[in-house]
C-alpha positions in Angstrom: 16.2 9.9 27.2 20.6 10.7 27.7 22.0 8.4 28.9 22.9 10.9 31.2 19.2 10.7 32.8 18.0 14.0 30.9 14.7 14.0 29.1 13.3 16.1 26.1 10.4 15.6 24.3 11.3 16.8 21.5 10.7 16.3 17.4 13.4 15.2 14.8 15.0 17.8 13.0 17.8 16.2 11.2 20.9 14.2 11.7 24.2 15.6 10.2 27.4 13.0 11.1 27.8 12.1 14.7 25.1 14.8 15.7 21.6 14.9 15.9 19.2 17.9 15.8 16.5 18.4 18.2 13.1 20.3 17.5 11.5 21.0 21.3 8.4 22.6 22.1 9.3 25.9 22.8 10.9 25.9 18.8 14.4 25.9 19.6 16.8 23.4 18.3 19.0 21.1 20.8 22.1 19.3 18.7 23.5 16.5 20.6 26.2 13.7 20.3 24.3 11.0 19.0 26.6 8.4 21.2 25.3 10.6 24.2 21.4 9.5 23.1 19.8 5.8 24.9 19.8 3.0 23.0 16.2 3.0 22.6 16.3 6.6 20.9 19.5 5.4 18.5 17.3 2.5 17.8 14.6 5.1 16.7 17.4 7.2 14.5 17.6 4.2 12.7 14.3 3.5 12.3 12.4 6.3 11.4 15.0 9.1 11.1 17.4 7.1 8.1 20.5 6.9 10.3 22.7 4.2 9.2 22.8 0.9 11.3 26.0 1.5 12.8 24.8 3.9 15.4 23.3 1.5 17.5 26.8 -0.8 18.2 28.2 2.9 18.9 27.1 4.4 21.7 29.0 4.3 25.0 27.3 1.9 27.8 24.7 3.1 29.4 20.7 3.5 29.3 18.7 1.1 27.3 
């Protein structure tokens, strides 16, 4: 879920800099700013996507 309340069911395509690429069920790639992801999604990127832990504290206030 994004900080704005949107949801997307997708697989992780990759992380590059401040952006994350997600691959949706329809195989379309979606690029999002990591800061726009919820805290839970950023934690998931750290635990399973190899993202640096600094992205957890770097997000803007919003969803947890």
